[in-house]
C-alpha angles and dihedrals in degrees: 000000000000124000129197108243095187119142091260091060115111091228093052096049140353126228088268091054100249117145114252105170096121121145090248094051092048093049090050093047087055089057088057094047092045090060088065091050087054094054104271108141119246091204133088127331091338087069087070089075088063090056092044091053090046093051093046093048116107091239093064093074090065095051121107120270091246092053092048090052093050095046092049091047093049088049091055092047093048094044090052090048095245095119 
């Protein structure tokens, strides 16, 4: 799997500009992206399932606090249909 590490990537920086490219964050982001390779939609409310799987994965506990906050926030936004 390849992943875009551009500055707009959530694993490269958060909304507040803090660096988030840790090994743990990258591993957990790969869990999210892997769900799409396995058929979970990346569109609309169905995308919330990818975030749910990501948050429930064992790698999530080792991610940075800022990363956790942003992923949980994105999950809520997608679940509510705002993203």
